[in-house]
C-alpha positions in Angstrom: -11.7 43.0 30.1 -13.6 40.7 27.7 -12.8 37.1 27.1 -10.6 38.0 24.1 -8.5 40.3 26.2 -8.3 37.7 29.0 -7.1 35.1 26.5 -4.4 37.5 25.2 -3.3 38.2 28.7 -3.0 34.5 29.6 -1.1 33.9 26.3 1.3 36.7 27.2 1.9 35.3 30.7 2.4 31.8 29.2 4.9 33.0 26.7 6.8 35.0 29.3 7.1 31.9 31.5 8.3 29.8 28.6 10.9 32.4 27.7 12.1 32.7 31.3 12.5 28.9 31.4 14.7 29.0 28.3 16.7 32.0 29.5 15.8 33.9 26.3 13.2 36.4 25.2 12.5 34.7 21.9 9.1 33.4 22.9 7.8 36.8 23.9 7.0 38.1 20.4 6.1 41.7 19.5 2.4 41.1 19.6 2.6 39.6 23.1 4.7 42.5 24.4 2.2 45.0 22.9 -0.6 43.1 24.7 1.3 43.3 28.0 1.8 47.0 27.7 -1.8 47.4 26.6 -3.0 45.5 29.7 -1.0 47.7 32.1 -2.2 50.8 30.4 -5.8 49.7 30.5 -5.6 48.6 34.1 -4.1 51.9 35.2 -6.9 53.7 33.4 -9.5 51.5 35.1 -7.8 52.1 38.5 -8.2 55.8 37.9 -11.8 55.6 36.9 -12.7 53.4 39.9 -10.8 55.8 42.2 -12.9 58.8 40.9 -16.1 56.8 41.7 -14.8 56.0 45.2 -13.9 59.6 45.9 -17.3 60.8 44.7 -19.2 58.2 46.8 -17.3 59.0 50.0 -17.0 62.7 49.7 -20.0 64.0 47.8 -22.4 65.9 50.0 -25.3 64.0 48.4 -23.9 60.6 49.2 -25.9 59.0 52.1 -24.6 56.8 54.9 -26.3 53.8 53.4 -24.3 54.3 50.2 -21.1 54.6 52.1 -21.9 51.5 54.2 -22.4 49.6 51.0 -19.0 50.6 49.8 -17.5 49.3 53.0 -19.2 45.9 52.5 -16.1 44.3 51.0 -13.2 46.7 51.1 -10.7 43.8 51.0 -11.7 42.9 47.4 -11.5 46.6 46.5 -8.0 46.9 48.0 -6.9 43.8 46.1 -8.1 45.3 42.9 -6.6 48.8 43.5 -3.3 47.2 44.6 -1.2 48.3 47.6 0.0 51.7 46.5 -3.4 53.0 45.5 -4.9 51.5 48.7 -2.3 53.3 50.9 -2.4 56.6 49.0 -6.1 56.9 48.2 -8.5 54.2 49.6 -7.3 54.0 53.2 -7.1 57.8 53.9 -10.6 58.2 52.4 -12.0 55.4 54.5 -10.6 56.9 57.7 -12.5 60.1 57.0 -15.7 58.2 57.6 -14.8 58.2 61.3 -15.8 61.9 61.3 -19.3 61.0 60.3 -22.1 61.6 62.9 -23.8 58.3 61.9 -22.6 55.6 64.4 -23.5 52.7 62.2 -21.1 54.1 59.6 -18.3 54.5 62.1 -18.9 50.9 63.2 -19.0 49.7 59.6 -15.5 51.1 59.1 -14.1 48.9 61.9 -15.9 45.9 60.7 -14.3 46.2 57.3 -10.8 47.6 57.9 -9.2 44.4 59.2 -9.0 42.9 55.7 -7.5 46.1 54.3 -4.8 46.1 57.0 -3.9 42.5 56.2 -3.3 43.7 52.6 -1.4 47.0 53.2 0.8 45.6 55.9 2.2 46.5 59.4 3.5 50.0 58.7 0.1 51.4 57.6 -1.6 49.6 60.4 0.6 51.1 63.0 0.8 54.6 61.5 -2.8 55.2 60.4 -5.3 52.5 61.4 -4.4 51.5 65.0 -4.6 55.1 66.4 -8.1 55.4 65.0 -9.2 52.1 66.5 -7.7 53.1 69.9 -9.5 56.5 69.8 -12.8 54.7 69.0 -12.6 52.8 72.4 -13.9 56.0 73.9 -16.6 56.7 71.3 -19.8 58.1 72.7 -21.7 55.2 71.0 -21.1 51.8 72.5 -21.9 50.1 69.2 -18.8 51.7 67.8 -16.8 50.7 70.8 -17.8 47.0 70.3 -16.9 47.2 66.6 -13.5 48.7 67.4 -12.9 45.8 69.9 -13.9 43.2 67.4 -11.5 44.9 64.9 -8.7 44.7 67.4 -9.4 41.0 67.9 -9.2 40.3 64.2 -6.0 42.2 63.9 -4.5 40.3 66.8 -5.3 37.0 65.0 -3.7 38.2 61.8 -0.4 38.8 63.7 0.6 42.2 62.1 1.3 43.9 65.4 4.5 43.4 67.4 4.1 42.2 70.9 5.0 45.5 72.4 2.1 47.0 70.5 -0.3 44.3 71.7 0.6 45.0 75.3 -0.1 48.7 74.8 -3.5 47.9 73.3 -4.2 45.5 76.1 -3.5 48.2 78.7 -6.1 50.4 77.0 -8.6 47.6 76.6 -8.3 46.1 80.1 -10.7 48.5 81.9 -13.4 47.6 79.4 -13.4 44.1 80.9 -15.6 45.5 83.7 -17.7 47.8 81.5 -21.5 47.9 82.3 -22.4 46.9 78.7 -22.2 43.2 78.3 -21.3 43.5 74.6 -18.4 45.7 75.4 -17.2 43.3 78.0 -17.5 40.5 75.5 -15.4 42.4 72.9 -12.7 43.2 75.5 -12.6 39.6 76.6 -12.3 38.4 73.0 -9.3 40.6 72.4 -7.4 39.6 75.5 -8.1 35.9 74.9 -6.5 36.3 71.4 -3.2 37.4 73.0 -2.6 33.9 74.3 -0.9 32.5 71.2 1.5 35.4 71.2 2.9 35.0 74.7 4.4 32.1 76.7 2.9 31.2 80.1 5.8 33.1 81.8 5.2 36.2 79.6 1.5 36.1 80.4 2.4 36.1 84.1 5.1 38.8 84.0 3.8 41.1 81.2 0.1 40.6 80.6 -1.3 39.7 84.1 -0.1 43.0 85.7 -2.1 44.9 83.1 -5.2 42.9 84.1 -4.7 42.7 87.8 -6.9 45.7 88.8 -9.9 44.0 87.1 -9.4 40.5 88.5 -11.0 39.1 91.6 -9.0 35.9 91.7 -5.7 34.5 90.2 -5.7 34.3 86.5 -4.8 30.8 85.3 -4.6 31.5 81.5 -5.8 34.0 78.9 -8.4 31.6 77.6 -11.9 33.2 77.5 -13.4 30.8 80.1 -10.5 31.3 82.5 -10.4 35.1 82.1 -14.2 35.4 82.4 -14.2 33.4 85.7 -11.4 35.6 87.2 -12.9 39.0 86.4 -14.4 41.4 89.0 -18.1 42.2 88.8 -18.9 44.8 86.1 -19.3 48.4 87.1 -22.8 49.7 87.5 -24.1 52.0 84.8 -24.6 54.8 87.3 -21.1 54.4 88.7 -19.6 54.3 85.2 -21.4 57.4 84.0 -20.4 59.3 87.1 -16.8 58.3 86.6 -16.9 59.7 83.1 -18.7 62.9 84.1 
């Protein structure tokens, strides 16, 4: 919208607030009401146009991984523009299809960007659509993608969208990665577990979290802080032993 349309929209909002304060609709004149309807119509049309562009960029056979990664650069702002319904109905399902791409950097980029979208669309979409994809990525053949998935879980834990039962389920899946031969994977797993500390009391850590971590500890765990957890972990598995276990 140009400056003239923006000014009309701000005038409409101002008149609406004034009329609400007086308890009447006298202040909202016919021209302002028309402007309000026009804004909604134009915004819906713009949403549709942008949606068509997004669909083309993500599904067209000629679209390259570099183009798709650029689209993932700031999906949070894109979700804010499209609003929650369009994000749930169109944007999020399309983004999830990127996980089928053979390019590992693109799969990793999805996890680097999806946290902000989840904070916008809310807990239900996270639990139903996004979290299963993140959990599946913990066994991705490319460890760069595993690291990105772990970092995504850490950010989601900070946002606080997951119930504690869900956090414990994720912790159980992440715990073996604390002894992974790849130092970056271990660091990502450590980061997630340490972010559980604000969500559980000391007693709950001892009774609920510590049993999930016990097989991977070499000494008693004093707290879930990163330094304490790091000091209590067993030595990481050798690459050869890890590959044999997966064979």
